[in-house]
Biopython code that builds the backbone (N, CA, C, O; Angstrom):
import numpy as np
from Bio.PDB.StructureBuilder import StructureBuilder

atoms = [
    (1, "MET", "N", (-4.569, -5.702, -12.230)),
    (1, "MET", "CA", (-3.168, -5.319, -12.104)),
    (1, "MET", "C", (-2.774, -5.492, -10.637)),
    (1, "MET", "O", (-3.401, -4.902, -9.757)),
    (2, "ASP", "N", (-1.748, -6.287, -10.366)),
    (2, "ASP", "CA", (-1.338, -6.478, -8.974)),
    (2, "ASP", "C", (-0.386, -5.364, -8.535)),
    (2, "ASP", "O", (0.026, -4.522, -9.334)),
    (3, "GLN", "N", (-0.049, -5.383, -7.248)),
    (3, "GLN", "CA", (0.748, -4.302, -6.655)),
    (3, "GLN", "C", (2.117, -4.165, -7.312)),
    (3, "GLN", "O", (2.592, -3.045, -7.502)),
    (4, "SER", "N", (2.764, -5.280, -7.665)),
    (4, "SER", "CA", (4.093, -5.195, -8.277)),
    (4, "SER", "C", (4.013, -4.584, -9.679)),
    (4, "SER", "O", (4.921, -3.859, -10.086)),
    (5, "GLU", "N", (2.939, -4.869, -10.419)),
    (5, "GLU", "CA", (2.782, -4.265, -11.744)),
    (5, "GLU", "C", (2.554, -2.758, -11.634)),
    (5, "GLU", "O", (3.080, -1.981, -12.431)),
    (6, "ILE", "N", (1.768, -2.358, -10.644)),
    (6, "ILE", "CA", (1.535, -0.932, -10.402)),
    (6, "ILE", "C", (2.848, -0.247, -10.057)),
    (6, "ILE", "O", (3.141, 0.834, -10.568)),
    (7, "LEU", "N", (3.642, -0.875, -9.187)),
    (7, "LEU", "CA", (4.922, -0.303, -8.790)),
    (7, "LEU", "C", (5.847, -0.135, -9.989)),
    (7, "LEU", "O", (6.463, 0.919, -10.146)),
    (8, "ARG", "N", (5.953, -1.143, -10.826)),
    (8, "ARG", "CA", (6.820, -1.045, -12.004)),
    (8, "ARG", "C", (6.359, 0.089, -12.922)),
    (8, "ARG", "O", (7.184, 0.816, -13.476)),
    (9, "PHE", "N", (5.061, 0.235, -13.080)),
    (9, "PHE", "CA", (4.513, 1.319, -13.895)),
    (9, "PHE", "C", (4.887, 2.668, -13.296)),
    (9, "PHE", "O", (5.334, 3.564, -14.013)),
    (10, "GLU", "N", (4.706, 2.819, -11.976)),
    (10, "GLU", "CA", (5.043, 4.078, -11.314)),
    (10, "GLU", "C", (6.530, 4.377, -11.399)),
    (10, "GLU", "O", (6.918, 5.534, -11.558)),
    (11, "GLN", "N", (7.363, 3.356, -11.297)),
    (11, "GLN", "CA", (8.804, 3.574, -11.334)),
    (11, "GLN", "C", (9.278, 4.100, -12.681)),
    (11, "GLN", "O", (10.315, 4.760, -12.753)),
    (12, "LYS", "N", (8.543, 3.820, -13.740)),
    (12, "LYS", "CA", (8.909, 4.356, -15.041)),
    (12, "LYS", "C", (8.808, 5.873, -15.053)),
    (12, "LYS", "O", (9.504, 6.543, -15.816)),
    (13, "PHE", "N", (7.947, 6.406, -14.213)),
    (13, "PHE", "CA", (7.685, 7.838, -14.219)),
    (13, "PHE", "C", (8.264, 8.576, -13.021)),
    (13, "PHE", "O", (8.574, 9.764, -13.119)),
    (14, "ARG", "N", (8.412, 7.892, -11.896)),
    (14, "ARG", "CA", (8.897, 8.557, -10.693)),
    (14, "ARG", "C", (9.537, 7.523, -9.773)),
    (14, "ARG", "O", (8.979, 6.453, -9.530)),
    (15, "ARG", "N", (10.691, 7.858, -9.281)),
    (15, "ARG", "CA", (11.370, 6.977, -8.337)),
    (15, "ARG", "C", (10.771, 7.190, -6.953)),
    (15, "ARG", "O", (10.538, 8.326, -6.542)),
    (16, "LEU", "N", (10.523, 6.108, -6.241)),
    (16, "LEU", "CA", (10.016, 6.190, -4.885)),
    (16, "LEU", "C", (11.108, 6.691, -3.951)),
    (16, "LEU", "O", (12.275, 6.332, -4.110)),
    (17, "SER", "N", (10.741, 7.509, -2.989)),
    (17, "SER", "CA", (11.693, 7.853, -1.932)),
    (17, "SER", "C", (11.878, 6.615, -1.057)),
    (17, "SER", "O", (11.085, 5.676, -1.130)),
    (18, "LEU", "N", (12.915, 6.614, -0.235)),
    (18, "LEU", "CA", (13.137, 5.473, 0.654)),
    (18, "LEU", "C", (11.960, 5.275, 1.605)),
    (18, "LEU", "O", (11.536, 4.144, 1.841)),
    (19, "SER", "N", (11.431, 6.370, 2.151)),
    (19, "SER", "CA", (10.304, 6.236, 3.081)),
    (19, "SER", "C", (9.067, 5.691, 2.356)),
    (19, "SER", "O", (8.338, 4.869, 2.912)),
    (20, "GLU", "N", (8.829, 6.140, 1.130)),
    (20, "GLU", "CA", (7.700, 5.614, 0.356)),
    (20, "GLU", "C", (7.892, 4.138, 0.045)),
    (20, "GLU", "O", (6.957, 3.346, 0.161)),
    (21, "ALA", "N", (9.106, 3.771, -0.349)),
    (21, "ALA", "CA", (9.386, 2.369, -0.649)),
    (21, "ALA", "C", (9.191, 1.503, 0.593)),
    (21, "ALA", "O", (8.648, 0.402, 0.507)),
    (22, "LEU", "N", (9.632, 1.999, 1.739)),
    (22, "LEU", "CA", (9.465, 1.229, 2.975)),
    (22, "LEU", "C", (7.987, 1.086, 3.326)),
    (22, "LEU", "O", (7.544, 0.002, 3.707)),
    (23, "ARG", "N", (7.232, 2.154, 3.203)),
    (23, "ARG", "CA", (5.796, 2.074, 3.500)),
    (23, "ARG", "C", (5.097, 1.075, 2.567)),
    (23, "ARG", "O", (4.250, 0.300, 3.012)),
    (24, "LEU", "N", (5.450, 1.093, 1.287)),
    (24, "LEU", "CA", (4.864, 0.149, 0.339)),
    (24, "LEU", "C", (5.301, -1.277, 0.659)),
    (24, "LEU", "O", (4.471, -2.184, 0.725)),
    (25, "GLY", "N", (6.592, -1.474, 0.857)),
    (25, "GLY", "CA", (7.097, -2.807, 1.161)),
    (25, "GLY", "C", (6.539, -3.383, 2.446)),
    (25, "GLY", "O", (6.369, -4.597, 2.564)),
    (26, "ALA", "N", (6.251, -2.521, 3.412)),
    (26, "ALA", "CA", (5.698, -2.982, 4.695)),
    (26, "ALA", "C", (4.296, -3.550, 4.537)),
    (26, "ALA", "O", (3.832, -4.295, 5.400)),
    (27, "THR", "N", (3.617, -3.208, 3.451)),
    (27, "THR", "CA", (2.273, -3.751, 3.226)),
    (27, "THR", "C", (2.311, -5.133, 2.587)),
    (27, "THR", "O", (1.288, -5.813, 2.510)),
    (28, "MET", "N", (3.478, -5.545, 2.132)),
    (28, "MET", "CA", (3.572, -6.796, 1.381)),
    (28, "MET", "C", (3.660, -8.035, 2.260)),
    (28, "MET", "O", (3.077, -9.074, 1.947)),
    (29, "ARG", "N", (4.403, -7.916, 3.379)),
    (29, "ARG", "CA", (4.598, -9.076, 4.254)),
    (29, "ARG", "C", (4.814, -8.592, 5.678)),
    (29, "ARG", "O", (5.130, -7.421, 5.888)),
    (30, "PRO", "N", (4.648, -9.475, 6.665)),
    (30, "PRO", "CA", (4.915, -9.085, 8.063)),
    (30, "PRO", "C", (6.388, -8.755, 8.283)),
    (30, "PRO", "O", (7.255, -9.153, 7.504)),
    (31, "GLN", "N", (6.651, -8.020, 9.358)),
    (31, "GLN", "CA", (8.013, -7.634, 9.712)),
    (31, "GLN", "C", (8.745, -8.798, 10.362)),
    (31, "GLN", "O", (8.165, -9.545, 11.150)),
    (32, "CYS", "N", (10.014, -8.945, 10.029)),
    (32, "CYS", "CA", (10.867, -9.930, 10.684)),
    (32, "CYS", "C", (12.115, -9.215, 11.180)),
    (32, "CYS", "O", (12.342, -8.047, 10.862)),
    (33, "LYS", "N", (12.918, -9.921, 11.959)),
    (33, "LYS", "CA", (14.166, -9.364, 12.487)),
    (33, "LYS", "C", (15.310, -10.305, 12.153)),
    (33, "LYS", "O", (15.114, -11.511, 12.005)),
    (34, "GLY", "N", (16.516, -9.740, 12.035)),
    (34, "GLY", "CA", (17.716, -10.545, 11.885)),
    (34, "GLY", "C", (18.053, -10.978, 10.479)),
    (34, "GLY", "O", (19.178, -11.407, 10.224)),
    (35, "GLU", "N", (17.117, -10.879, 9.560)),
    (35, "GLU", "CA", (17.352, -11.270, 8.176)),
    (35, "GLU", "C", (16.588, -10.325, 7.272)),
    (35, "GLU", "O", (15.571, -9.759, 7.674)),
    (36, "LEU", "N", (17.081, -10.148, 6.034)),
    (36, "LEU", "CA", (16.342, -9.324, 5.082)),
    (36, "LEU", "C", (14.978, -9.926, 4.787)),
    (36, "LEU", "O", (13.963, -9.229, 4.787)),
    (37, "PHE", "N", (14.968, -11.240, 4.535)),
    (37, "PHE", "CA", (13.740, -11.949, 4.200)),
    (37, "PHE", "C", (13.705, -13.277, 4.941)),
    (37, "PHE", "O", (14.739, -13.907, 5.161)),
    (38, "THR", "N", (12.522, -13.686, 5.316)),
    (38, "THR", "CA", (12.283, -15.048, 5.775)),
    (38, "THR", "C", (11.180, -15.612, 4.890)),
    (38, "THR", "O", (10.718, -14.946, 3.963)),
    (39, "ASP", "N", (10.763, -16.831, 5.175)),
    (39, "ASP", "CA", (9.679, -17.423, 4.390)),
    (39, "ASP", "C", (8.405, -16.586, 4.462)),
    (39, "ASP", "O", (7.622, -16.545, 3.514)),
    (40, "ARG", "N", (8.209, -15.918, 5.600)),
    (40, "ARG", "CA", (6.950, -15.205, 5.793)),
    (40, "ARG", "C", (7.087, -13.692, 5.863)),
    (40, "ARG", "O", (6.080, -12.995, 5.735)),
    (41, "GLY", "N", (8.277, -13.153, 6.060)),
    (41, "GLY", "CA", (8.381, -11.726, 6.308)),
    (41, "GLY", "C", (9.606, -11.070, 5.715)),
    (41, "GLY", "O", (10.426, -11.700, 5.045)),
    (42, "SER", "N", (9.702, -9.761, 5.990)),
    (42, "SER", "CA", (10.867, -8.986, 5.569)),
    (42, "SER", "C", (11.168, -7.959, 6.649)),
    (42, "SER", "O", (10.265, -7.474, 7.331)),
    (43, "CYS", "N", (12.442, -7.635, 6.796)),
    (43, "CYS", "CA", (12.817, -6.559, 7.702)),
    (43, "CYS", "C", (12.604, -5.232, 6.974)),
    (43, "CYS", "O", (12.131, -5.228, 5.837)),
    (44, "ALA", "N", (12.939, -4.127, 7.596)),
    (44, "ALA", "CA", (12.751, -2.819, 6.972)),
    (44, "ALA", "C", (13.548, -2.721, 5.667)),
    (44, "ALA", "O", (13.027, -2.243, 4.659)),
    (45, "LEU", "N", (14.794, -3.165, 5.682)),
    (45, "LEU", "CA", (15.587, -3.138, 4.447)),
    (45, "LEU", "C", (15.000, -4.056, 3.391)),
    (45, "LEU", "O", (14.915, -3.696, 2.217)),
    (46, "GLY", "N", (14.597, -5.238, 3.815)),
    (46, "GLY", "CA", (13.981, -6.177, 2.887)),
    (46, "GLY", "C", (12.720, -5.598, 2.262)),
    (46, "GLY", "O", (12.458, -5.806, 1.078)),
    (47, "ALA", "N", (11.942, -4.873, 3.056)),
    (47, "ALA", "CA", (10.718, -4.253, 2.549)),
    (47, "ALA", "C", (11.042, -3.189, 1.502)),
    (47, "ALA", "O", (10.350, -3.082, 0.489)),
    (48, "ILE", "N", (12.098, -2.400, 1.745)),
    (48, "ILE", "CA", (12.516, -1.403, 0.747)),
    (48, "ILE", "C", (12.945, -2.102, -0.534)),
    (48, "ILE", "O", (12.496, -1.740, -1.621)),
    (49, "TYR", "N", (13.814, -3.104, -0.413)),
    (49, "TYR", "CA", (14.285, -3.826, -1.589)),
    (49, "TYR", "C", (13.110, -4.430, -2.359)),
    (49, "TYR", "O", (13.039, -4.334, -3.584)),
    (50, "GLU", "N", (12.194, -5.049, -1.622)),
    (50, "GLU", "CA", (11.075, -5.712, -2.269)),
    (50, "GLU", "C", (10.167, -4.715, -2.989)),
    (50, "GLU", "O", (9.668, -5.012, -4.074)),
    (51, "ALA", "N", (9.952, -3.561, -2.412)),
    (51, "ALA", "CA", (9.122, -2.543, -3.055)),
    (51, "ALA", "C", (9.781, -1.986, -4.307)),
    (51, "ALA", "O", (9.101, -1.699, -5.293)),
    (52, "VAL", "N", (11.095, -1.830, -4.275)),
    (52, "VAL", "CA", (11.812, -1.223, -5.398)),
    (52, "VAL", "C", (12.149, -2.243, -6.485)),
    (52, "VAL", "O", (12.014, -1.949, -7.672)),
    (53, "PHE", "N", (12.581, -3.428, -6.092)),
    (53, "PHE", "CA", (13.095, -4.406, -7.055)),
    (53, "PHE", "C", (12.264, -5.677, -7.173)),
    (53, "PHE", "O", (12.516, -6.490, -8.063)),
    (54, "GLY", "N", (11.293, -5.868, -6.311)),
    (54, "GLY", "CA", (10.621, -7.158, -6.217)),
    (54, "GLY", "C", (11.412, -8.035, -5.261)),
    (54, "GLY", "O", (12.450, -7.618, -4.747)),
    (55, "TYR", "N", (10.930, -9.241, -5.022)),
    (55, "TYR", "CA", (11.636, -10.130, -4.101)),
    (55, "TYR", "C", (13.034, -10.395, -4.630)),
    (55, "TYR", "O", (13.214, -10.688, -5.812)),
    (56, "CYS", "N", (14.027, -10.290, -3.751)),
    (56, "CYS", "CA", (15.434, -10.464, -4.142)),
    (56, "CYS", "C", (16.027, -11.659, -3.420)),
    (56, "CYS", "O", (16.043, -11.709, -2.190)),
    (57, "ALA", "N", (16.508, -12.608, -4.180)),
    (57, "ALA", "CA", (17.198, -13.753, -3.597)),
    (57, "ALA", "C", (18.704, -13.575, -3.696)),
    (57, "ALA", "O", (19.461, -14.516, -3.453)),
    (58, "ASP", "N", (19.142, -12.378, -4.051)),
    (58, "ASP", "CA", (20.565, -12.103, -4.213)),
    (58, "ASP", "C", (21.260, -12.010, -2.857)),
    (58, "ASP", "O", (20.609, -11.916, -1.816)),
    (59, "SER", "N", (22.579, -12.038, -2.886)),
    (59, "SER", "CA", (23.371, -11.874, -1.676)),
    (59, "SER", "C", (23.236, -10.435, -1.175)),
    (59, "SER", "O", (22.885, -9.546, -1.951)),
    (60, "PRO", "N", (23.513, -10.192, 0.124)),
    (60, "PRO", "CA", (23.463, -8.814, 0.630)),
    (60, "PRO", "C", (24.349, -7.847, -0.156)),
    (60, "PRO", "O", (23.968, -6.692, -0.346)),
    (61, "ALA", "N", (25.510, -8.287, -0.611)),
    (61, "ALA", "CA", (26.405, -7.405, -1.377)),
    (61, "ALA", "C", (25.755, -6.977, -2.693)),
    (61, "ALA", "O", (25.878, -5.820, -3.095)),
    (62, "VAL", "N", (25.075, -7.890, -3.358)),
    (62, "VAL", "CA", (24.393, -7.569, -4.616)),
    (62, "VAL", "C", (23.230, -6.623, -4.334)),
    (62, "VAL", "O", (22.987, -5.684, -5.092)),
    (63, "LEU", "N", (22.517, -6.874, -3.246)),
    (63, "LEU", "CA", (21.397, -6.002, -2.891)),
    (63, "LEU", "C", (21.876, -4.585, -2.603)),
    (63, "LEU", "O", (21.239, -3.619, -3.024)),
    (64, "ILE", "N", (22.991, -4.452, -1.892)),
    (64, "ILE", "CA", (23.537, -3.121, -1.599)),
    (64, "ILE", "C", (23.944, -2.427, -2.896)),
    (64, "ILE", "O", (23.701, -1.232, -3.060)),
    (65, "ALA", "N", (24.556, -3.159, -3.809)),
    (65, "ALA", "CA", (24.953, -2.564, -5.094)),
    (65, "ALA", "C", (23.726, -2.072, -5.856)),
    (65, "ALA", "O", (23.760, -0.989, -6.441)),
    (66, "LYS", "N", (22.655, -2.843, -5.859)),
    (66, "LYS", "CA", (21.422, -2.414, -6.516)),
    (66, "LYS", "C", (20.856, -1.171, -5.831)),
    (66, "LYS", "O", (20.383, -0.247, -6.492)),
    (67, "PHE", "N", (20.911, -1.160, -4.515)),
    (67, "PHE", "CA", (20.415, -0.045, -3.717)),
    (67, "PHE", "C", (21.165, 1.242, -4.072)),
    (67, "PHE", "O", (20.547, 2.292, -4.249)),
    (68, "VAL", "N", (22.486, 1.161, -4.175)),
    (68, "VAL", "CA", (23.312, 2.333, -4.493)),
    (68, "VAL", "C", (23.019, 2.824, -5.914)),
    (68, "VAL", "O", (22.976, 4.029, -6.160)),
    (69, "ARG", "N", (22.818, 1.892, -6.843)),
    (69, "ARG", "CA", (22.486, 2.311, -8.215)),
    (69, "ARG", "C", (21.132, 3.025, -8.262)),
    (69, "ARG", "O", (20.961, 3.985, -9.013)),
    (70, "GLN", "N", (20.187, 2.561, -7.473)),
    (70, "GLN", "CA", (18.862, 3.172, -7.459)),
    (70, "GLN", "C", (18.869, 4.522, -6.749)),
    (70, "GLN", "O", (18.126, 5.427, -7.131)),
    (71, "TYR", "N", (19.711, 4.666, -5.709)),
    (71, "TYR", "CA", (19.773, 5.890, -4.901)),
    (71, "TYR", "C", (21.212, 6.402, -4.830)),
    (71, "TYR", "O", (21.804, 6.394, -3.750)),
    (72, "PRO", "N", (21.793, 6.848, -5.950)),
    (72, "PRO", "CA", (23.204, 7.243, -5.960)),
    (72, "PRO", "C", (23.511, 8.430, -5.060)),
    (72, "PRO", "O", (24.650, 8.584, -4.620)),
    (73, "GLU", "N", (22.539, 9.260, -4.780)),
    (73, "GLU", "CA", (22.779, 10.422, -3.927)),
    (73, "GLU", "C", (23.136, 10.027, -2.493)),
    (73, "GLU", "O", (23.662, 10.852, -1.746)),
    (74, "LEU", "N", (22.868, 8.812, -2.105)),
    (74, "LEU", "CA", (23.181, 8.376, -0.739)),
    (74, "LEU", "C", (24.669, 8.201, -0.511)),
    (74, "LEU", "O", (25.118, 8.225, 0.635)),
    (75, "ASP", "N", (25.437, 8.028, -1.559)),
    (75, "ASP", "CA", (26.877, 7.850, -1.387)),
    (75, "ASP", "C", (27.529, 9.023, -0.685)),
    (75, "ASP", "O", (28.479, 8.831, 0.074)),
    (76, "ASN", "N", (27.045, 10.230, -0.917)),
    (76, "ASN", "CA", (27.642, 11.413, -0.305)),
    (76, "ASN", "C", (26.581, 12.278, 0.363)),
    (76, "ASN", "O", (26.639, 13.506, 0.293)),
    (77, "SER", "N", (25.620, 11.641, 1.004)),
    (77, "SER", "CA", (24.521, 12.395, 1.604)),
    (77, "SER", "C", (24.881, 12.904, 2.993)),
    (77, "SER", "O", (25.844, 12.444, 3.608)),
    (78, "TRP", "N", (24.105, 13.845, 3.468)),
    (78, "TRP", "CA", (24.250, 14.391, 4.816)),
    (78, "TRP", "C", (22.998, 14.068, 5.606)),
    (78, "TRP", "O", (21.886, 14.353, 5.163)),
    (79, "CYS", "N", (23.174, 13.482, 6.759)),
    (79, "CYS", "CA", (22.052, 13.188, 7.652)),
    (79, "CYS", "C", (22.464, 13.598, 9.055)),
    (79, "CYS", "O", (23.607, 13.383, 9.456)),
    (80, "ASP", "N", (21.559, 14.176, 9.788)),
    (80, "ASP", "CA", (21.805, 14.519, 11.192)),
    (80, "ASP", "C", (23.084, 15.330, 11.374)),
    (80, "ASP", "O", (23.794, 15.150, 12.363)),
    (81, "MET", "N", (23.383, 16.210, 10.441)),
    (81, "MET", "CA", (24.511, 17.140, 10.529)),
    (81, "MET", "C", (25.884, 16.470, 10.455)),
    (81, "MET", "O", (26.889, 17.144, 10.678)),
    (82, "ARG", "N", (25.967, 15.190, 10.157)),
    (82, "ARG", "CA", (27.257, 14.508, 9.990)),
    (82, "ARG", "C", (27.234, 13.802, 8.644)),
    (82, "ARG", "O", (26.189, 13.313, 8.216)),
    (83, "GLU", "N", (28.366, 13.748, 7.985)),
    (83, "GLU", "CA", (28.402, 13.065, 6.695)),
    (83, "GLU", "C", (28.149, 11.580, 6.913)),
    (83, "GLU", "O", (28.761, 10.948, 7.774)),
    (84, "ARG", "N", (27.246, 11.047, 6.126)),
    (84, "ARG", "CA", (26.892, 9.627, 6.210)),
    (84, "ARG", "C", (26.941, 9.040, 4.811)),
    (84, "ARG", "O", (26.700, 9.749, 3.833)),
    (85, "ASN", "N", (27.239, 7.800, 4.707)),
    (85, "ASN", "CA", (27.180, 7.157, 3.403)),
    (85, "ASN", "C", (26.112, 6.078, 3.415)),
    (85, "ASN", "O", (25.454, 5.853, 4.430)),
    (86, "VAL", "N", (25.946, 5.424, 2.298)),
    (86, "VAL", "CA", (24.878, 4.443, 2.157)),
    (86, "VAL", "C", (25.024, 3.312, 3.170)),
    (86, "VAL", "O", (24.024, 2.786, 3.659)),
    (87, "ARG", "N", (26.253, 2.937, 3.487)),
    (87, "ARG", "CA", (26.427, 1.845, 4.452)),
    (87, "ARG", "C", (25.958, 2.257, 5.849)),
    (87, "ARG", "O", (25.409, 1.435, 6.582)),
    (88, "PHE", "N", (26.167, 3.514, 6.221)),
    (88, "PHE", "CA", (25.639, 3.980, 7.500)),
    (88, "PHE", "C", (24.117, 3.911, 7.496)),
    (88, "PHE", "O", (23.512, 3.408, 8.442)),
    (89, "LEU", "N", (23.503, 4.414, 6.437)),
    (89, "LEU", "CA", (22.049, 4.444, 6.374)),
    (89, "LEU", "C", (21.479, 3.030, 6.432)),
    (89, "LEU", "O", (20.510, 2.779, 7.149)),
    (90, "ILE", "N", (22.071, 2.115, 5.686)),
    (90, "ILE", "CA", (21.629, 0.723, 5.717)),
    (90, "ILE", "C", (21.780, 0.157, 7.123)),
    (90, "ILE", "O", (20.876, -0.511, 7.625)),
    (91, "SER", "N", (22.919, 0.420, 7.759)),
    (91, "SER", "CA", (23.154, -0.053, 9.120)),
    (91, "SER", "C", (22.134, 0.519, 10.096)),
    (91, "SER", "O", (21.633, -0.193, 10.966)),
    (92, "GLU", "N", (21.833, 1.790, 9.952)),
    (92, "GLU", "CA", (20.873, 2.442, 10.845)),
    (92, "GLU", "C", (19.462, 1.862, 10.664)),
    (92, "GLU", "O", (18.755, 1.633, 11.646)),
    (93, "ILE", "N", (19.062, 1.632, 9.434)),
    (93, "ILE", "CA", (17.742, 1.037, 9.182)),
    (93, "ILE", "C", (17.686, -0.362, 9.788)),
    (93, "ILE", "O", (16.714, -0.721, 10.454)),
    (94, "TYR", "N", (18.733, -1.145, 9.552)),
    (94, "TYR", "CA", (18.805, -2.521, 10.073)),
    (94, "TYR", "C", (18.751, -2.523, 11.595)),
    (94, "TYR", "O", (18.022, -3.314, 12.193)),
    (95, "THR", "N", (19.521, -1.641, 12.220)),
    (95, "THR", "CA", (19.570, -1.562, 13.692)),
    (95, "THR", "C", (18.222, -1.145, 14.263)),
    (95, "THR", "O", (17.754, -1.731, 15.240)),
    (96, "ARG", "N", (17.601, -0.149, 13.672)),
    (96, "ARG", "CA", (16.288, 0.297, 14.146)),
    (96, "ARG", "C", (15.267, -0.823, 14.028)),
    (96, "ARG", "O", (14.445, -1.015, 14.924)),
    (97, "ASN", "N", (15.315, -1.566, 12.920)),
    (97, "ASN", "CA", (14.391, -2.689, 12.741)),
    (97, "ASN", "C", (14.592, -3.732, 13.837)),
    (97, "ASN", "O", (13.632, -4.169, 14.471)),
    (98, "ASP", "N", (15.840, -4.124, 14.053)),
    (98, "ASP", "CA", (16.111, -5.197, 15.007)),
    (98, "ASP", "C", (16.002, -4.758, 16.462)),
    (98, "ASP", "O", (15.945, -5.603, 17.356)),
    (99, "SER", "N", (15.973, -3.443, 16.716)),
    (99, "SER", "CA", (15.808, -2.971, 18.090)),
    (99, "SER", "C", (14.333, -2.798, 18.453)),
    (99, "SER", "O", (14.015, -2.383, 19.568)),
    (100, "GLY", "N", (13.437, -3.111, 17.525)),
    (100, "GLY", "CA", (12.022, -3.127, 17.858)),
    (100, "GLY", "C", (11.173, -2.031, 17.246)),
    (100, "GLY", "O", (9.962, -2.003, 17.466)),
    (101, "GLN", "N", (11.777, -1.121, 16.478)),
    (101, "GLN", "CA", (10.948, -0.116, 15.819)),
    (101, "GLN", "C", (10.138, -0.769, 14.704)),
    (101, "GLN", "O", (10.608, -1.699, 14.049)),
    (102, "THR", "N", (8.929, -0.280, 14.495)),
    (102, "THR", "CA", (8.136, -0.776, 13.375)),
    (102, "THR", "C", (8.682, -0.194, 12.083)),
    (102, "THR", "O", (9.407, 0.801, 12.088)),
    (103, "ARG", "N", (8.325, -0.822, 10.994)),
    (103, "ARG", "CA", (8.770, -0.294, 9.702)),
    (103, "ARG", "C", (8.150, 1.072, 9.432)),
    (103, "ARG", "O", (8.763, 1.908, 8.769)),
    (104, "GLU", "N", (6.947, 1.306, 9.936)),
    (104, "GLU", "CA", (6.312, 2.614, 9.787)),
    (104, "GLU", "C", (7.078, 3.683, 10.565)),
    (104, "GLU", "O", (7.231, 4.805, 10.083)),
    (105, "GLU", "N", (7.558, 3.347, 11.760)),
    (105, "GLU", "CA", (8.370, 4.296, 12.535)),
    (105, "GLU", "C", (9.686, 4.599, 11.819)),
    (105, "GLU", "O", (10.154, 5.738, 11.819)),
    (106, "ILE", "N", (10.269, 3.586, 11.220)),
    (106, "ILE", "CA", (11.516, 3.791, 10.480)),
    (106, "ILE", "C", (11.247, 4.647, 9.244)),
    (106, "ILE", "O", (12.058, 5.508, 8.903)),
    (107, "ALA", "N", (10.129, 4.423, 8.576)),
    (107, "ALA", "CA", (9.763, 5.254, 7.428)),
    (107, "ALA", "C", (9.560, 6.704, 7.858)),
    (107, "ALA", "O", (9.961, 7.622, 7.142)),
    (108, "ASP", "N", (8.945, 6.919, 9.013)),
    (108, "ASP", "CA", (8.787, 8.282, 9.537)),
    (108, "ASP", "C", (10.145, 8.940, 9.756)),
    (108, "ASP", "O", (10.337, 10.109, 9.421)),
    (109, "TRP", "N", (11.100, 8.172, 10.327)),
    (109, "TRP", "CA", (12.456, 8.701, 10.555)),
    (109, "TRP", "C", (13.118, 9.050, 9.225)),
    (109, "TRP", "O", (13.696, 10.127, 9.085)),
    (110, "LEU", "N", (13.036, 8.139, 8.239)),
    (110, "LEU", "CA", (13.624, 8.404, 6.934)),
    (110, "LEU", "C", (13.032, 9.661, 6.315)),
    (110, "LEU", "O", (13.760, 10.484, 5.759)),
    (111, "GLU", "N", (11.726, 9.809, 6.408)),
    (111, "GLU", "CA", (11.077, 11.000, 5.863)),
    (111, "GLU", "C", (11.548, 12.261, 6.578)),
    (111, "GLU", "O", (11.722, 13.305, 5.950)),
    (112, "SER", "N", (11.758, 12.166, 7.906)),
    (112, "SER", "CA", (12.177, 13.338, 8.685)),
    (112, "SER", "C", (13.574, 13.823, 8.310)),
    (112, "SER", "O", (13.901, 14.992, 8.517)),
    (113, "ILE", "N", (14.407, 12.924, 7.755)),
    (113, "ILE", "CA", (15.754, 13.335, 7.339)),
    (113, "ILE", "C", (15.840, 13.509, 5.818)),
    (113, "ILE", "O", (16.931, 13.613, 5.257)),
    (114, "GLY", "N", (14.692, 13.539, 5.169)),
    (114, "GLY", "CA", (14.660, 13.857, 3.743)),
    (114, "GLY", "C", (14.703, 12.697, 2.795)),
    (114, "GLY", "O", (14.941, 12.881, 1.601)),
    (115, "TYR", "N", (14.478, 11.509, 3.295)),
    (115, "TYR", "CA", (14.481, 10.329, 2.428)),
    (115, "TYR", "C", (13.116, 9.684, 2.399)),
    (115, "TYR", "O", (12.925, 8.674, 1.720)),
]
sb = StructureBuilder()
sb.init_structure("model")
sb.init_model(0)
sb.init_chain("A")
sb.init_seg("    ")
for serial, (resi, resn, name, xyz) in enumerate(atoms, 1):
    if name == "N":
        sb.init_residue(resn, " ", resi, " ")
    sb.init_atom(name, np.array(xyz, "f"), 0.0, 1.0, " ", f" {name:<3s}", serial, name[0])
structure = sb.get_structure()
């Protein structure tokens, strides 16, 4: 049974948190910057998408829609004492990735704010 089959089995019983999905996705390919996916790697967001949905060749808008369906509580979530929505969280993950944080550091941050 490969990693994607295990993930699909686990998802039937329990949804991964964002930090768990990022940690799992980070084991799949090296980290890249500036794009969700490259031929060889994925950014932090790409790693989350890949862990939750498998490799996605969809447009960013489709990926965000899938993300919101999987994590509907993010639409009206609270982070860092200010109201944030899913677009803020996605932007923050993307910015942290491209500013040089590792995906593990970003997963630690997500876990620290309850995701």
